[in-house]
C-alpha positions in Angstrom: 91.8 95.7 114.0 89.5 95.8 111.4 90.4 97.3 108.2 89.5 100.9 108.6 91.3 100.6 111.5 94.6 99.6 110.2 93.8 102.3 107.5 94.0 105.0 109.9 96.6 103.5 112.1 98.9 103.7 108.7 97.2 107.5 108.0 95.7 105.6 104.3 92.6 106.8 102.9 90.0 105.0 102.9 87.4 104.3 99.8 84.2 102.1 99.3 85.0 101.4 95.3 88.1 101.2 93.1 86.2 104.1 91.4 86.1 106.4 94.0 89.7 106.2 94.7 90.5 106.5 90.1 88.6 109.7 90.5 90.6 110.9 93.5 94.3 111.0 91.6 95.0 106.9 93.3 96.8 104.5 90.9 95.4 101.3 92.1 97.8 98.2 93.3 97.0 94.5 94.5 93.8 93.5 95.4 93.0 90.1 97.9 89.8 88.4 98.2 89.6 86.8 101.1 87.5 84.1 102.6 86.8 85.4 105.9 86.7 88.5 108.2 89.8 87.7 109.9 91.6 87.0 106.6 90.1 90.5 105.4 92.2 92.4 108.4 95.4 90.0 107.3 95.0 91.2 103.5 94.8 95.0 104.6 97.4 94.9 106.7 99.4 93.1 104.0 98.5 95.7 101.1 99.1 98.5 103.4 102.4 98.0 104.9 103.6 98.0 100.9 102.0 101.1 100.6 104.0 102.2 103.5 107.4 101.5 102.2 106.3 103.0 99.5 105.4 106.3 101.2 108.6 106.2 103.2 110.6 105.6 100.2 109.5 108.7 98.9 107.0 106.9 95.6 103.7 107.5 97.2 102.5 111.0 98.3 99.6 109.2 99.9 98.1 106.3 100.5 95.2 104.4 100.6 92.9 101.3 100.7 89.4 100.5 98.9 87.5 98.8 101.6 84.8 96.0 99.7 82.5 93.8 101.2 84.8 90.8 100.2 88.0 92.3 98.9 90.7 94.5 99.6 92.5 97.0 97.0 95.8 99.2 97.5 96.1 102.5 96.0 98.5 105.2 96.2 98.7 108.8 94.5 102.7 108.7 92.9 104.8 111.7 94.5 105.4 114.1 91.3 108.5 113.7 89.2 111.4 116.2 89.6 111.9 118.6 86.9 114.6 118.1 85.1 117.5 120.2 84.8 118.0 122.1 82.0 
């Protein structure tokens, strides 16, 4: 699978640049710079799996991947904090 196919499988948004993710309200997480195409897919899988866990725990409203030619970066939109009880 390609990194874009992996993102689709996990319902993650795909960005071409970190700046695009930031403008969309995403917080960047880890970046991996694999040496070849096969490792790029593995890096994407590892990152998106961690992000999917955040989403399942309710800590992320949306998840995404920034897929650049030589790197993959995870990103997510944090869930809104619960309003404080008065």
